N, CA, C and O atoms as a printed pandas DataFrame, in Angstrom:
     atom_number atom_name residue_name chain_id  residue_number  x_coord  y_coord  z_coord
0              1         N          MET        A               1   36.239   -2.261   -6.331
1              2        CA          MET        A               1   34.552   -2.668   -6.722
2              3         C          MET        A               1   34.217   -2.364   -8.216
3              4         O          MET        A               1   34.757   -1.452   -8.842
4              5         N          THR        A               2   33.391   -3.109   -8.670
5              6        CA          THR        A               2   33.436   -2.981  -10.315
6              7         C          THR        A               2   32.293   -1.700  -10.188
7              8         O          THR        A               2   31.870   -1.268   -9.116
8              9         N          THR        A               3   31.995   -1.324  -11.219
9             10        CA          THR        A               3   30.707   -0.125  -11.471
10            11         C          THR        A               3   29.395   -1.223  -11.558
11            12         O          THR        A               3   28.339   -0.841  -11.054
12            13         N          GLU        A               4   29.427   -2.164  -11.995
13            14        CA          GLU        A               4   28.560   -3.037  -11.747
14            15         C          GLU        A               4   27.807   -3.459  -10.551
15            16         O          GLU        A               4   26.587   -3.498  -10.390
16            17         N          SER        A               5   28.772   -3.770   -9.735
17            18        CA          SER        A               5   28.442   -4.324   -8.327
18            19         C          SER        A               5   27.994   -2.842   -7.365
19            20         O          SER        A               5   27.202   -2.991   -6.435
20            21         N          ILE        A               6   28.581   -1.402   -7.683
21            22        CA          ILE        A               6   28.079   -0.359   -7.200
22            23         C          ILE        A               6   26.705    0.101   -7.683
23            24         O          ILE        A               6   25.863    0.678   -6.995
24            25         N          VAL        A               7   26.619   -0.190   -8.781
25            26        CA          VAL        A               7   24.922   -0.091   -9.292
26            27         C          VAL        A               7   23.918   -0.419   -8.440
27            28         O          VAL        A               7   23.014    0.239   -7.925
28            29         N          GLU        A               8   24.438   -2.233   -8.355
29            30        CA          GLU        A               8   23.478   -3.188   -7.908
30            31         C          GLU        A               8   23.313   -2.708   -6.497
31            32         O          GLU        A               8   22.133   -2.724   -6.149
32            33         N          MET        A               9   24.252   -2.238   -5.478
33            34        CA          MET        A               9   24.316   -2.183   -4.214
34            35         C          MET        A               9   23.247   -0.845   -4.179
35            36         O          MET        A               9   22.405   -0.890   -3.282
36            37         N          THR        A              10   23.221    0.324   -5.079
37            38        CA          THR        A              10   22.382    1.365   -5.287
38            39         C          THR        A              10   21.044    1.134   -5.506
39            40         O          THR        A              10   20.109    1.765   -5.014
40            41         N          ASN        A              11   20.985    0.063   -6.379
41            42        CA          ASN        A              11   19.678   -0.643   -6.513
42            43         C          ASN        A              11   18.995   -1.174   -5.387
43            44         O          ASN        A              11   17.896   -0.741   -5.042
44            45         N          VAL        A              12   19.640   -2.165   -4.747
45            46        CA          VAL        A              12   19.310   -2.849   -3.336
46            47         C          VAL        A              12   18.563   -1.646   -2.414
47            48         O          VAL        A              12   17.400   -1.578   -2.015
48            49         N          ALA        A              13   19.776   -0.668   -2.228
49            50        CA          ALA        A              13   19.288    0.222   -1.168
50            51         C          ALA        A              13   18.112    0.914   -1.538
51            52         O          ALA        A              13   17.200    0.964   -0.712
52            53         N          GLU        A              14   17.958    1.543   -2.815
53            54        CA          GLU        A              14   16.638    1.965   -3.169
54            55         C          GLU        A              14   15.423    1.349   -3.180
55            56         O          GLU        A              14   14.383    1.949   -2.906
56            57         N          PHE        A              15   15.491   -0.176   -3.571
57            58        CA          PHE        A              15   14.659   -0.942   -3.389
58            59         C          PHE        A              15   14.324   -1.150   -1.712
59            60         O          PHE        A              15   13.168   -1.391   -1.363
60            61         N          ILE        A              16   15.254   -1.056   -0.870
61            62        CA          ILE        A              16   14.920   -1.271    0.428
62            63         C          ILE        A              16   14.056    0.029    0.769
63            64         O          ILE        A              16   12.931   -0.201    1.212
64            65         N          LYS        A              17   14.361    1.103    0.650
65            66        CA          LYS        A              17   13.821    2.401    0.797
66            67         C          LYS        A              17   12.596    2.759    0.609
67            68         O          LYS        A              17   11.912    3.451    1.363
68            69         N          ILE        A              18   12.130    2.031   -0.974
69            70        CA          ILE        A              18   10.784    1.957   -1.366
70            71         C          ILE        A              18    9.756    1.064   -0.782
71            72         O          ILE        A              18    8.552    1.305   -0.694
72            73         N          ARG        A              19   10.512   -0.212   -0.317
73            74        CA          ARG        A              19    9.663   -1.128    0.405
74            75         C          ARG        A              19    9.240   -0.695    1.744
75            76         O          ARG        A              19    8.155   -0.973    2.255
76            77         N          GLN        A              20   10.332    0.124    2.364
77            78        CA          GLN        A              20   10.093    0.789    3.626
78            79         C          GLN        A              20    8.677    1.696    3.616
79            80         O          GLN        A              20    7.791    1.651    4.470
80            81         N          GLN        A              21    8.707    2.408    2.590
81            82        CA          GLN        A              21    7.597    3.278    2.226
82            83         C          GLN        A              21    6.526    2.684    2.265
83            84         O          GLN        A              21    5.624    3.091    2.997
84            85         N          ILE        A              22    6.398    1.688    1.557
85            86        CA          ILE        A              22    5.075    0.890    1.154
86            87         C          ILE        A              22    4.680    0.292    2.441
87            88         O          ILE        A              22    3.500    0.474    2.739
88            89         N          GLU        A              23    5.350   -0.334    3.214
89            90        CA          GLU        A              23    5.199   -0.737    4.472
90            91         C          GLU        A              23    4.573    0.028    5.654
91            92         O          GLU        A              23    3.725   -0.434    6.419
92            93         N          LEU        A              24    5.167    1.400    5.702
93            94        CA          LEU        A              24    4.693    2.392    6.356
94            95         C          LEU        A              24    3.407    3.071    5.847
95            96         O          LEU        A              24    2.674    3.567    6.703
96            97         N          LEU        A              25    3.077    3.143    4.651
97            98        CA          LEU        A              25    1.964    3.321    4.071
98            99         C          LEU        A              25    0.933    2.060    4.551
99           100         O          LEU        A              25   -0.167    2.347    5.023
100          101         N          THR        A              26    1.283    0.894    4.427
101          102        CA          THR        A              26    0.257    0.030    4.865
102          103         C          THR        A              26   -0.128    0.021    6.093
103          104         O          THR        A              26   -1.274   -0.376    6.301
104          105         N          LYS        A              27    0.703    0.449    7.243
105          106        CA          LYS        A              27    0.314    0.520    8.661
106          107         C          LYS        A              27   -0.509    1.615    8.713
107          108         O          LYS        A              27   -1.411    1.391    9.521
108          109         N          GLN        A              28   -0.613    2.859    8.138
109          110        CA          GLN        A              28   -0.955    4.023    7.867
110          111         C          GLN        A              28   -2.684    3.573    7.833
111          112         O          GLN        A              28   -3.577    3.713    8.668
112          113         N          ILE        A              29   -2.654    2.930    6.347
113          114        CA          ILE        A              29   -3.689    2.449    5.796
114          115         C          ILE        A              29   -4.737    1.374    6.889
115          116         O          ILE        A              29   -5.968    1.353    6.876
116          117         N          GLU        A              30   -3.993    0.696    7.618
117          118        CA          GLU        A              30   -4.586   -0.088    8.578
118          119         C          GLU        A              30   -5.118    0.727    9.716
119          120         O          GLU        A              30   -6.201    0.408   10.207
120          121         N          TYR        A              31   -4.522    1.635   10.125
121          122        CA          TYR        A              31   -4.968    2.378   11.431
122          123         C          TYR        A              31   -6.188    3.261   10.391
123          124         O          TYR        A              31   -7.348    2.877   10.542
124          125         N          THR        A              32   -6.020    4.058    9.678
125          126        CA          THR        A              32   -7.191    4.726    8.932
126          127         C          THR        A              32   -8.496    4.102    8.604
127          128         O          THR        A              32   -9.564    4.712    8.563
128          129         N          THR        A              33   -8.314    2.746    8.356
129          130        CA          THR        A              33   -9.418    1.873    8.169
130          131         C          THR        A              33  -10.250    1.372    9.394
131          132         O          THR        A              33  -11.452    1.103    9.377
132          133         N          ALA        A              34   -9.464    1.300   10.379
133          134        CA          ALA        A              34   -9.749    0.938   11.823
134          135         C          ALA        A              34  -10.702    2.101   12.317
135          136         O          ALA        A              34  -11.689    1.827   12.998
136          137         N          SER        A              35  -10.348    3.607   11.911
137          138        CA          SER        A              35  -10.607    4.819   12.485
138          139         C          SER        A              35  -11.629    5.052   11.309
139          140         O          SER        A              35  -11.956    6.225   11.129
140          141         N          LYS        A              36  -12.146    4.151   10.530
141          142        CA          LYS        A              36  -13.255    4.544    9.359
142          143         C          LYS        A              36  -13.012    5.694    8.560
143          144         O          LYS        A              36  -13.890    6.362    8.013
144          145         N          GLU        A              37  -11.816    5.895    8.513
145          146        CA          GLU        A              37  -11.491    7.351    7.406
146          147         C          GLU        A              37  -11.330    6.617    6.171
147          148         O          GLU        A              37  -10.400    5.826    6.021
148          149         N          ALA        A              38  -12.251    6.860    5.227
149          150        CA          ALA        A              38  -12.176    6.207    3.989
150          151         C          ALA        A              38  -10.947    7.004    2.722
151          152         O          ALA        A              38  -10.150    6.477    1.946
152          153         N          THR        A              39  -11.295    8.504    3.007
153          154        CA          THR        A              39  -10.411    9.314    2.246
154          155         C          THR        A              39   -8.902    9.210    2.562
155          156         O          THR        A              39   -8.071    9.085    1.662
156          157         N          GLY        A              40   -8.623    9.257    3.691
157          158        CA          GLY        A              40   -7.371    9.144    3.709
158          159         C          GLY        A              40   -6.765    7.733    3.308
159          160         O          GLY        A              40   -5.691    7.586    2.725
160          161         N          SER        A              41   -7.682    6.644    3.741
161          162        CA          SER        A              41   -7.102    5.496    3.262
162          163         C          SER        A              41   -6.956    5.229    1.882
163          164         O          SER        A              41   -6.025    4.561    1.431
164          165         N          ILE        A              42   -7.963    5.794    1.119
165          166        CA          ILE        A              42   -7.737    5.756   -0.466
166          167         C          ILE        A              42   -6.441    6.341   -0.796
167          168         O          ILE        A              42   -5.651    5.660   -1.450
168          169         N          GLN        A              43   -6.072    7.727   -0.357
169          170        CA          GLN        A              43   -5.068    8.227   -0.933
170          171         C          GLN        A              43   -3.807    7.399   -0.540
171          172         O          GLN        A              43   -3.108    7.090   -1.505
172          173         N          ARG        A              44   -3.379    6.983    0.667
173          174        CA          ARG        A              44   -2.456    6.390    0.783
174          175         C          ARG        A              44   -2.352    5.043    0.117
175          176         O          ARG        A              44   -1.294    4.579   -0.309
176          177         N          PHE        A              45   -3.739    4.342    0.048
177          178        CA          PHE        A              45   -3.761    3.102   -0.932
178          179         C          PHE        A              45   -3.038    3.431   -2.525
179          180         O          PHE        A              45   -2.185    2.747   -3.090
180          181         N          ASN        A              46   -3.595    4.524   -2.949
181          182        CA          ASN        A              46   -2.996    4.852   -4.328
182          183         C          ASN        A              46   -1.585    5.265   -4.456
183          184         O          ASN        A              46   -0.982    5.105   -5.517
184          185         N          GLU        A              47   -1.174    5.660   -3.674
185          186        CA          GLU        A              47    0.305    5.981   -3.191
186          187         C          GLU        A              47    1.097    4.820   -3.119
187          188         O          GLU        A              47    2.092    4.674   -3.829
188          189         N          ALA        A              48    0.716    3.995   -2.312
189          190        CA          ALA        A              48    1.482    2.659   -1.980
190          191         C          ALA        A              48    1.298    1.851   -3.481
191          192         O          ALA        A              48    2.302    1.293   -3.923
192          193         N          THR        A              49    0.233    1.793   -4.140
193          194        CA          THR        A              49    0.150    1.175   -5.372
194          195         C          THR        A              49    0.821    1.453   -6.565
195          196         O          THR        A              49    1.008    0.624   -7.455
196          197         N          LYS        A              50    1.168    2.569   -6.583
197          198        CA          LYS        A              50    2.288    3.398   -7.478
198          199         C          LYS        A              50    3.465    3.188   -6.961
199          200         O          LYS        A              50    4.330    3.053   -7.827
200          201         N          LEU        A              51    3.801    3.115   -5.986
201          202        CA          LEU        A              51    5.208    3.040   -5.301
202          203         C          LEU        A              51    5.560    1.442   -5.715
203          204         O          LEU        A              51    6.627    1.076   -6.208
204          205         N          LEU        A              52    4.212    0.434   -5.341
205          206        CA          LEU        A              52    4.433   -1.287   -5.521
206          207         C          LEU        A              52    4.924   -1.264   -7.259
207          208         O          LEU        A              52    5.869   -1.983   -7.585
208          209         N          VAL        A              53    4.285   -0.480   -8.221
209          210        CA          VAL        A              53    4.614   -0.694   -9.318
210          211         C          VAL        A              53    5.903   -0.328  -10.029
211          212         O          VAL        A              53    6.248   -0.735  -11.139
212          213         N          THR        A              54    6.736    0.710   -9.026
213          214        CA          THR        A              54    7.832    0.859   -9.457
214          215         C          THR        A              54    9.117   -0.135   -8.749
215          216         O          THR        A              54   10.292   -0.237   -9.103
216          217         N          LEU        A              55    8.509   -0.686   -7.819
217          218        CA          LEU        A              55    9.238   -1.469   -6.733
218          219         C          LEU        A              55    9.360   -2.859   -7.942
219          220         O          LEU        A              55   10.442   -3.309   -8.318
220          221         N          ALA        A              56    8.016   -3.366   -8.406
221          222        CA          ALA        A              56    8.083   -4.526   -9.289
222          223         C          ALA        A              56    8.828   -4.423  -10.632
223          224         O          ALA        A              56    9.309   -5.437  -11.138
224          225         N          ALA        A              57    8.933   -3.201  -11.227
225          226        CA          ALA        A              57    9.885   -3.049  -12.104
226          227         C          ALA        A              57   11.530   -3.263  -11.782
227          228         O          ALA        A              57   12.388   -3.645  -12.578
228          229         N          MET        A              58   11.672   -2.949  -10.573
229          230        CA          MET        A              58   13.198   -3.078   -9.990
230          231         C          MET        A              58   13.351   -4.543   -9.544
231          232         O          MET        A              58   14.479   -4.858   -9.166
232          233         N          ALA        A              59   12.605   -5.281   -9.531
233          234        CA          ALA        A              59   13.061   -6.675   -8.826
234          235         C          ALA        A              59   13.729   -7.273   -9.870
235          236         O          ALA        A              59   13.364   -7.111  -11.035
236          237         N          ASN        A              60   14.912   -8.118   -9.482
237          238        CA          ASN        A              60   15.558   -8.565  -10.484
238          239         C          ASN        A              60   16.135  -10.138   -9.594
239          240         O          ASN        A              60   16.669  -11.056  -10.216
240          241         N          ASN        A              61   15.913  -10.177   -8.200
241          242        CA          ASN        A              61   16.398  -11.410   -7.946
242          243         C          ASN        A              61   14.842  -12.197   -7.244
243          244         O          ASN        A              61   13.786  -11.574   -7.139
244          245         N          ASP        A              62   15.017  -13.598   -6.846
245          246        CA          ASP        A              62   13.934  -14.180   -6.294
246          247         C          ASP        A              62   13.423  -13.540   -5.000
247          248         O          ASP        A              62   12.246  -13.280   -4.753
248          249         N          VAL        A              63   14.645  -13.290   -4.090
249          250        CA          VAL        A              63   13.897  -12.485   -2.915
250          251         C          VAL        A              63   13.232  -11.138   -2.631
251          252         O          VAL        A              63   12.625  -10.724   -1.643
252          253         N          GLN        A              64   13.569  -10.532   -3.922
253          254        CA          GLN        A              64   12.691   -9.287   -4.198
254          255         C          GLN        A              64   11.505   -9.569   -4.574
255          256         O          GLN        A              64   10.568   -8.945   -4.076
256          257         N          LYS        A              65   11.276  -10.581   -5.548
257          258        CA          LYS        A              65   10.257  -11.061   -6.185
258          259         C          LYS        A              65    8.921  -11.615   -5.160
259          260         O          LYS        A              65    7.719  -11.517   -5.410
260          261         N          ILE        A              66    9.548  -12.191   -3.995
261          262        CA          ILE        A              66    8.836  -12.963   -2.909
262          263         C          ILE        A              66    8.086  -11.655   -2.261
263          264         O          ILE        A              66    6.873  -11.521   -2.101
264          265         N          VAL        A              67    9.270  -10.602   -1.887
265          266        CA          VAL        A              67    8.635   -9.226   -1.281
266          267         C          VAL        A              67    7.474   -8.618   -2.038
267          268         O          VAL        A              67    6.462   -8.170   -1.499
268          269         N          ILE        A              68    7.745   -8.650   -3.500
269          270        CA          ILE        A              68    6.756   -7.890   -4.256
270          271         C          ILE        A              68    5.162   -8.839   -4.000
271          272         O          ILE        A              68    4.084   -8.361   -3.646
272          273         N          ARG        A              69    5.416   -9.988   -4.251
273          274        CA          ARG        A              69    4.367  -10.888   -4.079
274          275         C          ARG        A              69    3.647  -10.536   -2.690
275          276         O          ARG        A              69    2.419  -10.605   -2.751
276          277         N          ARG        A              70    4.106  -10.226   -1.632
277          278        CA          ARG        A              70    3.737  -10.303   -0.145
278          279         C          ARG        A              70    3.278   -8.805   -0.136
279          280         O          ARG        A              70    2.269   -8.474    0.487
280          281         N          LEU        A              71    3.865   -8.106   -0.680
281          282        CA          LEU        A              71    3.328   -6.789   -0.569
282          283         C          LEU        A              71    1.935   -6.547   -1.690
283          284         O          LEU        A              71    1.022   -5.765   -1.425
284          285         N          THR        A              72    1.981   -7.175   -2.652
285          286        CA          THR        A              72    0.778   -7.043   -3.548
286          287         C          THR        A              72   -0.462   -7.838   -2.619
287          288         O          THR        A              72   -1.605   -7.387   -2.558
288          289         N          ARG        A              73   -0.079   -8.934   -2.003
289          290        CA          ARG        A              73   -1.145   -9.658   -1.242
290          291         C          ARG        A              73   -1.770   -8.867   -0.418
291          292         O          ARG        A              73   -2.998   -8.823   -0.346
292          293         N          GLN        A              74   -0.777   -7.989    0.460
293          294        CA          GLN        A              74   -1.248   -7.137    1.667
294          295         C          GLN        A              74   -2.036   -5.707    1.158
295          296         O          GLN        A              74   -2.851   -5.156    1.899
296          297         N          LEU        A              75   -1.763   -5.277    0.070
297          298        CA          LEU        A              75   -2.388   -4.239   -0.634
298          299         C          LEU        A              75   -3.655   -4.733   -0.877
299          300         O          LEU        A              75   -4.652   -4.120   -0.496
300          301         N          ILE        A              76   -3.717   -5.822   -1.496
301          302        CA          ILE        A              76   -5.272   -6.471   -2.233
302          303         C          ILE        A              76   -5.940   -6.425   -0.890
303          304         O          ILE        A              76   -6.984   -5.785   -0.768
304          305         N          ASN        A              77   -5.410   -7.057    0.119
305          306        CA          ASN        A              77   -6.427   -7.279    1.449
306          307         C          ASN        A              77   -6.777   -5.783    2.108
307          308         O          ASN        A              77   -7.871   -5.665    2.658
308          309         N          LEU        A              78   -6.091   -4.917    2.074
309          310        CA          LEU        A              78   -6.428   -3.597    2.101
310          311         C          LEU        A              78   -7.191   -3.006    1.314
311          312         O          LEU        A              78   -7.952   -2.221    1.881
312          313         N          GLY        A              79   -7.321   -3.094   -0.122
313          314        CA          GLY        A              79   -7.923   -2.425   -0.792
314          315         C          GLY        A              79   -9.525   -3.057   -0.469
315          316         O          GLY        A              79  -10.399   -2.194   -0.545
316          317         N          ILE        A              80   -9.919   -4.216   -0.180
317          318        CA          ILE        A              80  -10.741   -4.775   -0.134
318          319         C          ILE        A              80  -11.821   -4.148    1.149
319          320         O          ILE        A              80  -13.025   -3.917    1.046
320          321         N          LYS        A              81  -10.920   -3.973    2.369
321          322        CA          LYS        A              81  -11.168   -3.347    3.650
322          323         C          LYS        A              81  -11.902   -1.770    3.023
323          324         O          LYS        A              81  -13.084   -1.450    3.148
324          325         N          ILE        A              82  -11.054   -1.139    2.493
325          326        CA          ILE        A              82  -11.190    0.216    1.925
326          327         C          ILE        A              82  -12.697    0.229    1.214
327          328         O          ILE        A              82  -13.566    1.038    1.539
328          329         N          ARG        A              83  -12.876   -0.838    0.150
329          330        CA          ARG        A              83  -14.125   -0.910   -0.344
330          331         C          ARG        A              83  -14.876   -1.262    0.311
331          332         O          ARG        A              83  -15.939   -0.935   -0.218
332          333         N          THR        A              84  -15.166   -2.017    1.654
333          334        CA          THR        A              84  -16.301   -2.010    2.424
334          335         C          THR        A              84  -16.430   -1.032    3.060
335          336         O          THR        A              84  -17.614   -0.763    3.264
336          337         N          LEU        A              85  -15.463   -0.096    3.640
337          338        CA          LEU        A              85  -15.627    1.046    4.050
338          339         C          LEU        A              85  -16.504    2.095    3.487
339          340         O          LEU        A              85  -17.447    2.670    4.031
340          341         N          LYS        A              86  -15.870    2.282    1.926
341          342        CA          LYS        A              86  -16.804    3.077    1.180
342          343         C          LYS        A              86  -18.293    2.798    0.867
343          344         O          LYS        A              86  -19.169    3.610    0.570
344          345         N          GLY        A              87  -18.378    1.259    1.024
345          346        CA          GLY        A              87  -19.753    1.069    0.666
346          347         C          GLY        A              87  -20.627    1.050    2.201
347          348         O          GLY        A              87  -21.669    0.396    2.233
348          349         N          LYS        A              88  -20.241    1.668    3.257
349          350        CA          LYS        A              88  -21.203    1.729    4.200
350          351         C          LYS        A              88  -21.705    3.302    4.029
351          352         O          LYS        A              88  -21.085    4.328    3.752
352          353         N          LYS        A              89  -23.262    3.009    4.349
353          354        CA          LYS        A              89  -23.900    4.449    4.230
354          355         C          LYS        A              89  -24.404    4.922    5.548
355          356         O          LYS        A              89  -24.725    4.058    6.363
356          357         N          ARG        A              90  -24.526    6.268    5.890
357          358        CA          ARG        A              90  -24.984    6.666    7.170
358          359         C          ARG        A              90  -26.123    6.346    7.198
359          360         O          ARG        A              90  -26.644    6.628    6.119
360          361         N          VAL        A              91  -26.961    5.790    8.035
361          362        CA          VAL        A              91  -28.238    5.677    8.694
362          363         C          VAL        A              91  -28.750    6.921    9.110
363          364         O          VAL        A              91  -28.225    7.311   10.154
364          365         N          SER        A              92  -29.671    7.732    8.601
365          366        CA          SER        A              92  -30.299    8.968    9.106
366          367         C          SER        A              92  -31.607    8.479    9.750
367          368         O          SER        A              92  -32.134    7.497    9.225
368          369         N          ARG        A              93  -32.138    8.979   10.709
369          370        CA          ARG        A              93  -33.397    8.976   11.330
370          371         C          ARG        A              93  -34.187    9.504   10.627
371          372         O          ARG        A              93  -33.894   10.545   10.040
372          373         N          LYS        A              94  -35.499    8.868   10.498
373          374        CA          LYS        A              94  -36.465    9.384    9.897
374          375         C          LYS        A              94  -37.430   10.169   10.930
375          376         O          LYS        A              94  -37.772    9.860   12.071
376          377         N          GLN        A              95  -37.764   11.334   10.104
377          378        CA          GLN        A              95  -38.365   12.460   10.944
378          379         C          GLN        A              95  -39.810   12.237   11.128
379          380         O          GLN        A              95  -40.528   11.943   10.172
380          381         N          PRO        A              96  -40.332   12.391   12.537
381          382        CA          PRO        A              96  -41.698   11.788   12.475
382          383         C          PRO        A              96  -42.738   12.803   11.853
383          384         O          PRO        A              96  -42.653   14.030   11.797
384          385         N          VAL        A              97  -43.598   12.087   11.465
385          386        CA          VAL        A              97  -44.781   12.667   10.452
386          387         C          VAL        A              97  -45.662   13.299   11.768
387          388         O          VAL        A              97  -45.949   12.844   12.875
388          389         N          VAL        A              98  -45.925   14.512   11.109
389          390        CA          VAL        A              98  -46.915   15.329   12.326
390          391         C          VAL        A              98  -48.183   15.398   11.460
391          392         O          VAL        A              98  -49.207   15.916   11.905
């Protein structure tokens, strides 16, 4: 095996590992948004976004670029869900006037 092929295999393994981390975070975000937990969702979203930037820099073939586009769309949709979560305000009951 050449050094170049070993480096490429290492990069592919690292790409897969980061992709799996992002996918785990997206599942957690889906769960926390369903539970109306804005803070946890935002933290996970920010972490997933940073990992996606790293992953995009690593992409060097068509299959990896397709994965990047899929994850990007997924994170955009989750970001929209999180924004709607943050926008909801608690309704407080009015105190009766005495």
